[in-house]
C-alpha positions in Angstrom: 21.8 -17.4 37.2 19.5 -16.1 34.5 16.0 -14.6 35.1 13.5 -12.5 33.2 11.9 -9.4 34.7 8.9 -7.4 33.6 9.5 -3.8 34.6 6.6 -1.4 35.1 5.2 0.2 32.0 6.5 2.1 30.2 10.2 1.2 30.3 13.2 1.3 28.0 17.0 1.3 28.3 17.8 2.5 24.8 17.7 6.2 25.6 19.9 5.8 28.7 22.4 3.9 26.6 22.4 6.7 24.0 22.8 9.4 26.6 25.2 7.7 29.0 27.3 5.3 27.0 30.1 7.9 26.8 30.2 8.0 30.6 30.8 4.3 31.1 33.3 3.2 33.7 34.9 -0.1 34.8 31.9 -0.8 37.1 29.1 0.1 34.7 29.6 -0.4 31.0 27.3 -0.2 28.0 28.3 -2.5 25.1 26.0 -2.4 22.1 22.5 -2.6 23.6 23.6 -4.5 26.8 24.4 -3.0 30.2 27.0 -4.7 32.4 27.3 -3.4 36.0 28.9 -4.5 39.3 26.7 -4.8 42.3 27.6 -5.4 46.0 25.6 -8.2 47.7 24.6 -8.4 51.3 27.9 -10.1 52.2 29.8 -7.1 50.8 31.0 -9.1 47.9 31.0 -7.7 44.3 29.2 -9.6 41.5 28.6 -8.8 37.8 25.1 -8.4 36.4 24.2 -8.2 32.7 20.9 -6.7 31.5 19.5 -7.2 28.0 16.3 -5.5 26.8 14.1 -7.8 24.9 10.7 -6.2 24.9 9.2 -2.8 23.9 8.5 0.2 26.1 4.9 -0.8 26.5 5.7 -4.5 26.9 9.1 -4.4 28.6 11.1 -7.6 29.2 14.6 -7.7 30.7 16.9 -10.7 30.6 19.1 -10.6 33.6 22.2 -12.7 33.8 24.1 -12.7 37.1 27.3 -14.3 38.4 25.7 -14.7 41.8 22.6 -16.5 43.2 21.9 -13.3 45.2 18.4 -11.8 44.7 19.3 -8.8 42.6 15.7 -7.6 42.0 15.6 -5.0 44.8 18.9 -3.5 43.5 17.7 -3.4 39.9 14.4 -1.9 40.9 16.3 0.8 42.7 18.8 1.3 39.8 16.0 1.9 37.3 13.4 3.6 39.6 10.7 1.0 39.2 8.8 2.9 41.9 8.2 6.0 39.7 4.7 6.3 38.1 5.6 7.5 34.6 2.1 7.2 33.3 0.9 9.7 35.9 3.8 11.9 35.2 3.1 12.0 31.5 -0.5 12.8 32.2 0.5 15.6 34.5 2.7 17.4 32.0 0.3 17.2 29.0 -0.5 20.9 29.1 3.3 21.8 28.9 4.4 21.6 25.2 8.1 21.7 26.0 7.9 18.7 28.4 5.6 16.9 25.9 8.2 17.1 23.2 11.0 16.0 25.5 8.9 13.1 26.8 8.3 11.9 23.2 12.1 11.8 22.8 12.8 9.9 26.0 9.5 7.9 26.4 9.8 5.1 28.9 13.2 6.3 30.3 13.5 6.1 34.0 16.0 7.7 36.3 19.3 5.8 36.3 20.3 5.8 40.0 23.6 5.3 41.6 23.9 2.0 43.4 24.4 3.4 46.9 24.5 6.6 49.0 28.3 6.4 49.1 28.6 6.1 45.3 26.3 9.1 44.6 28.1 11.2 47.2 31.6 10.4 45.8 30.4 11.1 42.3 28.8 14.4 43.4 32.2 15.5 45.0 34.2 14.4 42.0 31.9 16.3 39.6 32.0 19.6 41.4 33.1 22.5 39.2 34.6 20.4 36.4 33.3 19.3 33.0 31.4 16.0 32.5 34.3 14.7 30.4 36.9 15.4 33.0 34.6 13.9 35.7 34.2 10.7 33.7 38.0 10.3 33.4 38.6 10.9 37.0 35.8 8.5 38.1 37.4 5.8 35.9 40.8 6.3 37.5 39.2 6.3 40.9 37.4 3.0 40.3 40.5 1.4 38.7 42.7 2.4 41.6 40.4 1.6 44.6 37.7 -0.7 43.4 37.9 -4.4 43.9 38.7 -6.6 40.9 39.4 -7.4 38.2 36.0 -9.2 38.1 36.0 -11.4 35.0 32.8 -11.9 33.0 32.3 -13.1 29.4 36.0 -12.4 28.7 35.9 -8.9 30.0 37.3 -7.3 33.2 35.3 -5.1 35.5 35.9 -3.5 38.9 33.5 -2.7 41.7 32.8 0.9 42.7 34.9 1.3 45.9 33.1 0.9 49.3 33.8 3.1 52.3 35.9 0.2 53.7 38.0 0.1 50.5 38.8 3.8 50.7 39.9 3.6 54.3 42.6 1.2 53.3 44.2 4.1 51.4 45.3 7.6 52.4 44.1 11.1 51.5 47.3 11.6 49.5 46.6 8.4 47.5 43.0 9.5 46.8 44.3 12.8 45.5 46.5 10.9 42.9 43.4 10.2 40.7 43.6 13.9 39.7 41.5 15.8 42.3 42.2 18.6 44.8 43.3 18.0 48.4 39.9 19.3 49.5 38.0 16.8 47.4 40.3 14.0 48.6 39.7 14.9 52.2 36.0 15.1 51.7 35.8 11.6 50.2 38.0 10.1 52.9 36.0 11.9 55.6 32.8 10.6 54.1 34.1 7.0 54.1 35.3 7.4 57.7 31.9 8.8 58.9 30.0 5.9 57.3 32.4 3.2 58.6 32.6 4.6 62.1 28.8 5.3 62.2 29.0 9.0 62.9 26.8 9.5 59.9 23.8 7.2 59.6 22.1 7.0 56.2 19.1 5.4 58.0 18.6 8.7 59.9 17.6 10.4 56.6 13.9 10.5 56.0 11.9 11.5 52.9 9.3 12.9 55.3 11.8 15.5 56.5 13.6 16.5 53.4 15.0 19.8 54.6 16.4 18.3 57.7 17.9 15.4 55.7 19.5 17.9 53.4 21.0 19.7 56.3 22.5 16.5 57.7 24.2 15.7 54.4 25.4 19.2 54.0 27.1 18.9 57.4 29.6 16.5 55.8 32.8 18.1 54.6 32.8 19.2 50.9 29.1 18.7 50.3 26.9 21.7 49.5 23.2 22.0 48.6 23.7 20.9 44.9 25.6 17.8 46.0 23.1 17.0 48.8 20.1 17.2 46.4 22.0 15.1 43.8 22.6 12.4 46.5 18.9 12.3 47.6 17.7 12.1 44.0 20.2 9.8 42.3 21.6 8.0 45.3 18.5 7.4 47.5 15.9 7.7 44.8 13.7 10.2 46.7 10.7 11.6 44.9 10.3 15.3 44.1 13.9 16.3 45.0 15.9 18.0 42.3 19.3 19.8 42.2 17.7 23.0 40.8 21.1 24.8 40.9 22.6 22.4 38.3 24.1 24.4 35.5 23.0 21.9 32.8 19.5 21.9 34.1 19.3 25.7 34.2 20.7 25.9 30.6 17.9 23.5 29.4 15.3 25.6 31.2 16.7 28.8 29.7 16.8 27.4 26.2 13.2 26.2 26.2 11.5 28.7 28.4 13.5 31.9 28.3 14.8 32.2 24.8 18.3 31.2 25.8 18.5 33.8 28.6 20.4 32.9 31.8 18.3 31.2 34.5 19.5 31.8 38.0 19.3 29.3 40.9 16.2 30.9 42.5 14.5 31.2 39.2 15.1 27.5 38.6 13.8 26.6 42.0 10.6 28.7 41.4 10.1 27.3 37.9 10.3 23.7 38.9 7.6 24.2 41.6 5.0 23.9 38.8 5.8 20.2 38.4 5.3 19.1 42.0 5.4 16.1 42.8 7.4 15.1 39.7 10.2 17.6 39.9 12.8 14.8 40.1 11.6 13.3 36.8 11.3 16.7 35.1 14.8 17.6 36.2 16.2 14.3 35.0 14.6 14.6 31.5 15.8 18.1 31.1 19.3 17.1 32.1 19.2 14.2 29.6 18.2 16.6 26.9 21.0 18.9 27.9 23.6 16.1 27.8 22.5 15.0 24.4 21.4 18.2 22.7 22.9 21.1 24.7 25.6 21.9 22.1 22.9 22.3 19.4 20.6 24.5 21.5 21.2 27.6 19.5 20.2 26.0 16.2 17.1 24.2 17.5 13.6 25.4 17.0 12.2 27.0 20.1 9.0 25.9 21.7 6.6 28.3 23.4 5.6 27.3 26.9 
């Protein structure tokens, strides 16, 4: 099946590819300017989807090729945050010279979400207290070991990101073999068990009660505040939620707004309040900048806020 989509304006994939191509895995792979990723349909079956960008940021066109007749538009809309109003966001930050420069660099880029609550929670657990490079390797091993596949498409092999049911077919000791601690392995297994047995209901979370929802997620083993905020932003695509304690985010804030001085968690929380209700987008843009430019911060020209 092949369809064309016209995403909301502005929209582009090119910056996401530039920033995240090194973090590809068997379920989500960037090749040249094309994104291949595995989705799970309503029958819990994996299928491969290919997205090619044909238009421009102000006249975006996506060519979507899928190995399934399943309507993938809702999932693609979620994946690339079609719901975010970037035009209003860009207008809101016009008085901030730092964000204006970063927006020029990533114009049209939308938050690249995880495909499910479970995926975002597992990634959050895997990435705790390790480098991005190490987390990428561990995630790749995790998907290769527990994800369904290989799924063949255009001569390439892919695997689906494991579902909670997939994980429960293994043991905690087997999960640990991907190179993680026993605590992380227990947390991932417990999460899968809670979702399958129904003791944790994703539907019970509400964007109208963000603090309560954060508390519910943090009640799960191995998930603290940073991970819970990460899940709500990148897993459930909630607006105005940001993991303000993220080290990369704090480094970006410190570089541009505090002359490379350290920014503590509470400072980051207070700083981001000025961008309500767009804190999720501001945080994402600053994190993209940190991923791409963080190593060069010391040599970059500072901006005055």
